[in-house]
C-alpha positions as CSV (number, residue, x, y, z in Angstrom):
1,M,0.0,0.0,0.0
2,L,2.8,2.4,0.9
3,D,4.5,1.5,-2.4
4,F,1.4,2.6,-4.3
5,F,1.4,6.0,-2.6
6,L,5.1,6.5,-3.1
7,G,5.0,5.3,-6.6
8,H,2.3,7.8,-7.6
9,Y,3.4,10.8,-5.5
10,A,3.0,13.3,-8.4
11,Y,-0.7,12.4,-8.7
12,W,-1.2,12.7,-5.0
13,F,0.5,16.1,-5.0
14,T,-1.7,17.1,-7.9
15,I,-4.9,16.0,-6.0
16,I,-3.8,18.0,-2.9
17,L,-3.2,21.1,-5.0
18,L,-6.5,20.7,-6.7
19,C,-8.3,20.4,-3.4
20,I,-6.5,23.5,-2.1
21,G,-7.5,25.5,-5.2
22,V,-11.2,24.4,-5.0
23,Y,-11.2,25.2,-1.3
24,G,-9.9,28.7,-2.0
25,I,-12.4,29.3,-4.7
26,L,-15.5,28.1,-2.8
27,F,-14.9,29.1,0.8
28,K,-12.8,32.3,0.8
29,K,-14.6,35.6,0.8
30,N,-11.8,37.8,-0.4
31,L,-11.5,38.1,-4.2
32,I,-7.7,38.0,-4.1
33,K,-7.8,34.8,-2.2
34,K,-10.3,33.4,-4.7
35,T,-8.0,34.4,-7.6
36,I,-5.0,32.8,-6.0
37,G,-7.1,29.6,-5.5
38,L,-8.0,29.7,-9.2
39,A,-4.3,30.0,-10.0
40,I,-3.4,27.0,-7.8
41,L,-6.2,25.0,-9.5
42,Q,-4.8,25.8,-12.9
43,I,-1.2,24.9,-11.8
44,S,-2.6,21.5,-10.5
45,V,-4.2,20.8,-13.9
46,V,-1.0,21.7,-15.8
47,L,1.0,19.5,-13.4
48,Y,-1.4,16.6,-13.9
49,F,-1.1,16.8,-17.7
50,V,2.7,17.0,-17.6
51,S,2.9,14.1,-15.3
52,I,0.7,11.8,-17.4
53,A,2.6,12.8,-20.6
54,S,6.1,11.8,-19.3
55,K,7.6,8.4,-19.9
56,W,10.6,6.6,-18.3
57,D,13.6,6.0,-20.6
58,A,12.2,8.1,-23.4
59,T,14.1,10.7,-25.4
60,V,13.2,13.8,-27.3
61,P,11.8,13.3,-30.8
62,V,14.9,14.2,-32.7
63,L,16.0,11.8,-35.4
64,D,18.7,9.7,-33.8
65,P,20.5,7.0,-35.9
66,N,20.9,4.9,-32.7
67,I,17.2,4.5,-32.4
68,P,15.5,2.6,-35.2
69,V,12.5,4.2,-36.8
70,D,10.2,1.3,-35.9
71,Q,10.8,1.9,-32.2
72,V,8.8,5.1,-32.0
73,A,7.7,4.2,-28.5
74,N,11.1,5.3,-27.3
75,Y,10.3,8.9,-28.2
76,L,8.5,11.4,-26.0
77,N,5.4,13.1,-27.4
78,P,6.1,16.8,-27.4
79,L,2.4,17.9,-27.9
80,P,1.2,17.7,-24.3
81,H,4.2,19.6,-23.1
82,T,3.7,22.3,-25.8
83,L,0.0,22.6,-25.0
84,M,0.8,23.0,-21.2
85,L,3.4,25.6,-22.0
86,T,0.7,27.5,-23.9
87,A,-1.7,27.0,-21.0
88,I,0.9,28.5,-18.6
89,V,1.4,31.6,-20.8
90,V,-2.4,32.1,-21.1
91,G,-2.8,31.5,-17.4
92,V,-0.3,34.1,-16.5
93,A,-1.9,36.6,-18.8
94,T,-5.3,35.8,-17.4
95,L,-4.1,36.2,-13.9
96,G,-2.6,39.6,-14.7
97,V,-5.9,40.7,-16.2
98,A,-7.7,39.4,-13.1
99,F,-5.5,41.3,-10.7
100,T,-5.9,44.5,-12.8
101,L,-9.7,44.1,-12.6
102,L,-9.4,43.5,-8.8
103,L,-7.4,46.7,-8.5
104,A,-10.1,48.6,-10.4
105,I,-12.7,47.1,-8.1
106,Y,-10.8,48.1,-5.0
107,N,-10.2,51.6,-6.3
108,R,-14.0,52.1,-6.9
109,Y,-15.5,50.3,-4.0
110,E,-12.6,50.3,-1.5
111,T,-13.1,46.6,-0.6
112,L,-12.5,43.2,-2.0
113,D,-14.8,41.3,0.4
114,E,-17.4,39.4,-1.6
115,E,-20.3,40.2,0.8
116,E,-19.5,43.9,1.1
117,L,-19.3,44.2,-2.7
118,I,-22.7,42.6,-3.0
119,E,-24.1,45.1,-0.4
120,K,-22.6,48.1,-2.2
121,L,-23.8,47.0,-5.6
122,Q,-27.5,46.7,-4.5
């Protein structure tokens, strides 16, 4: 049983990060904490996809005369890693826009508490 947990530590770490992110989104009242929870959730998804796309004893997909063409299983698929790199870039840009909007909300309403914002908007 312990070997199972230690053998899949990346998945358990991903699940823990996912739970922390969902907790931050659902139960925190401050909008900055909700945004940080969303970022943690996104990082956990990227970590999950990178961990399932990796293979042991695989190499980069560059034509190597030492590896025969019929043994393509020895190559690593670069597509998931490329997509996750794109997801990281889009996530950082989205996080920057979110913090800019939070700054505008704070300058106008002088609070980032969810309940106080709802009261001020009504």
